[in-house]
N, C-alpha and C positions, 0 to 999 in steps of 0.2 A: 146645133151644136150641142154638145152634153157639158154640163156643170161640173166642175171636177171637185173635189171637196173644199180646195182652197178658196172656191169661189163660193160658199155656201152665205148668203145674206145673213147678217148680224142681226139678232134680235126678231125674226121675221115674224113669229106668232104675235109678240107683243104690239109690233107695230100694225100687223093685221088687225088685232083687238082695238087699239087706238084709232083707226082709222074708221072701223066700222059703223059707228052710228052718224057719221057725216058723209057715208058714201053709198049707204043701204038703201033699196027701194026707191030709187028715182035716178034720172040722170045726171051724173056728176062728173066734175073735172078734176082731175089730181095731176100736179105738177112733180115730177120724180127729178130735182133740180142737180143732181149728180148721178145721173143714170148708170154711169159704169157698165156691167155686163149685164144689168136688167134684171136681176134676181127679184128684187124689191118688187119690180114693176110687173114682172111675168106673174107672180103671185096675186098680188092687189088686182091686176086686170081678171085674173082666173076667179077670184073670190066676188068678184062684182060685174054681172055680164052687162050692165048699162053704163060701165065706168069709161070715159074717155081721157087717154093718159097724153100729158106733154112731157116728152124726156128730152132734158137738158145736159149735155156735156161738153167739154171743151175739148176732148180728146176725139177725133176723126174715126182714130182705130175703134175706140168703145163705142162709138156710134153704128159703126159699121156692124160689129158683132151684136149689138143689141137690137139691131132691125132685122138681122136673121134670126133671133131668137124669140122676137115679138111678132113676126109675121103673122103667126097663125091668128092674131088678135085683129088683123085687117085694118081698115080704116078709123079704128077706135083709137091708133097709137100716131102721133105727131112727133117727130124728132128733130132737135135743133140744135146745131152746132153753136154753142155760145157757152161763156163763163154764166156761172149762177146767177151773177148780180146784173146780166141780162135777161132776168125775168119778165119785167115788164115789157121791154120790146119782143120779146119772144110771144107772148099772149096777146100782145097788139097786133101782130103780124097773123094771128088766128083768129082774129075778132073776137079775143076775149078779153073781158073786164074784171071779173070776179072767178075764183075758183072755190072748191070745197076743201081740196088738201094740198099742203105741200110737203114733201118729204127732201129732207138732206142727211146724205151720207158722206160724212166730211172725211178729208183725208186721201191718202195716197191709195189707189185701187189696188187690188191683189192682182189685177193683170199687168198692171205698171210695175209693181215689185217683181212681178216671174219673168219679165222680157229683160235679159241684161243688157240690150242696147239702150234701155230707156234710162238707166243710170241711177235708178232709186235706191238699190241696194248696196250695203256695203259689205256684204258677205262674198262678193265675188268681183274680179278686175270689170272694169266696164266703161264706157266714155262717161266722162260728168256733163251729162245733160241735165235731167231733172225737169224738163219741161212736161206740162201735163197736156199742152197743146204743141207737138214737136215741129208744127207748121210756122210757128211765128216766136219771136221774143229772145232775150239773152239766155244762156245755159249756165250751168253752174260752174263750168271752167271760166266763162266770162267772168262771173262774181270774183271768184277767186284771183284770177290775173290783172283784173283791173280796177277792182275797188280800192280807195283810201284805206290804210290800215284803220283809220279810227272809226270807218263805216264798217269795216269787217268785224271789229269788235263790238261795235254796237249790234250787229246783226245776229252774232252768235250770243250775246247777252238775252237780247231782248226775244229773239226766234227760238234759241236753242235752250235757254237758261243754263248755260255754260258757264260755270264758275272760272274756268280757267282759259277764258276768251283772250285776254291779252297774250298770253303766254304761246297758245295757238297761234294767233295771228302773227307774232313775232317771227314763229318759225315759218308759215307760210309765205311771210314777205320774203325772208330770206332764200327760200327754195325756187319760188318764182323768179327772182333775179338770175339764178342759175339756168333755170328752163320752166317755161309755162306748164302748169298744169293740164293735163289731157285725160288722165284717167284715174280711177278710184282707188286702186292699190296703192298708189304712191301718197295720196293723201290720207288713206287708213294708216299707212307705215308711221308717217309724220304725228299723225293723232297717238297711235300707241305711244310715242317717243315725248309727245308732249304732256299728256295727260299723267300725273304722278300715278306711281304704282297702287298705292292705298287706295285711290280714286277709282282705278281700273278695277281692284278686288269687289268694292262694294257698290259701284255706281251703274254697271252694266258696263255694255261695250262703249269703247272711249269714242267711237265713231258716231254714235246715235244722235246725240244732241247735234252736233256740227252737221251732219247730213240733213236733220230737219230743219235746222237754220236755214240752209241753203235751198232746201225745198221751198219752205217758206216765202223766201226771197224772189226765187226765180219766178214764181207762179203768184205772186202779190196775194196769197192767199187770205192774209187776216185782213187787209185792206177789202178785198172783195167780199167777204164775210159780214163785214160792217155795213155794206151796203146792201148787201143780199137778204139778210134777215129781216130789216124793217120794209123791205120790199115785197118779201113772200107774205109778211103780216099784213100789210095794206092791200094784197090781192084777196085775202081771205072774207068770204061773206059770212053772215051771222051764221055760226053753227059749223063754220068750217074749221079745220084743224090742221095744226104743223107738228110735225116730228121731225126732231135734231138727233142724230147720232154724232158726237165728238168723241175723238180718240187722245187728244191732248189738252190740258188745262187751259192755254192760251185761248184754243176753239170755245171752248166749253163757257169760258168768262164772258166772250162776245155774246153768246147765245143766252147765257142767263142773266144778262144787263138789258139787252133788248127785249126779250119778253117780258123779263120782270117789272121794267117800268110801264108797259100798259096793264100788268094784272094785279095792278094795285090801284087803291081808291086816292083820287087827288082832293080830298075832303080837306078844307082848311083846319089847322087845330082850332078846337073850342067849338067848331059848328057842331050842334046838338043832332043833327040827322044829315045822312048822305043826299044830297040833289041829284037827280037822274045825270046832271052833266058832269059830276064827280066820280061816277061808279067807273070800275075798270071796265077795259076794253074786253078783256080776256080772263078765263080762268086757267089756273096750271091743272095739267091732269096726271102729272107724274108724281109718285108718291115722293115724300122727302125730299123734292127738288129734282136732283138727277136719278135716274135708275140704272143699275148694273146688270150685265148679264147674268144668270145663273152659273153655278158651279159645273153643270152637266154640260151646258154649252160652251163654257171657257175649255174645257178639256176635249170636245169635239172639234171646236172652231177657236184655236189660238188668236185670231184678231179680234175677237170678241173681249178678251181679257182687258182692254184698255176702255171699253167703249163707255162713253156716260149719254143717256138718251133723256131728252126733255121734251115736253109736249105742250100744247095750250090749244084751248078752244075759244074762237071769238064768240063773244057773248052780247056784243051791242054794236051798232055801227059806229062809224069815226062820226064827230060831228063836224 
């Protein structure tokens, strides 16, 4: 399979650089917890001939495409159909307890955005689906048509950070009473009418925040992430590294908090020296907190414009 320009892995060189000390010169295991089309995985396997990769993805279509792409690496690749909070069970099924690296490339994949039938993109009319695993669970249409108004307002506010959530939900409730929502064009038209013109001029596409909120709700993305990051940190051996790419502030806050809590000393105030049991478990590897893609990459790869990359290394074993 060929890799189209829109599928270029984000911040690939930096990710290779961050993982190199943990994966070089010895048989190592890395989990790509959001395998997607396998771009990062392929590069890591090529850079480290002794690396074994465990690739996780909830999307069976992505797994099938990655299997084709990564086939040349033979039995060094193990693919598992699971959401990324299923990491502990996936490792257990392979007889693994600790790994040398874990990579998360969060959010919706380029492949999912590019297939109209998946319903992730608001630029064209398509079924309101938005499931990352299209074989299970409620769709975005189910959320729009069945949730109570108060719950819809909460979702738009919390997951989309949408200031006009009450106005939008009022319009949704009125429209669904006439006819259930099935496709995106009708919802986009409603959002253009509900979001004030002044906000449309300065706040980007009026559908962006609502579509993000629906996608997060349909896939339980934030709840899954809150479980997945601690599980990944717990699976790393000393010297192992985690790298996370986030594309919106809600994800990045969860990642920052989970890593940050384990990267600080727990020495009680007033204690003159740090005892070993109070030392941090991790050290931060990214400069100034989260790193951004450089201008050259964002011009070449639009998906990199919103990325926030964080990385850390385990420096002592859990007690």
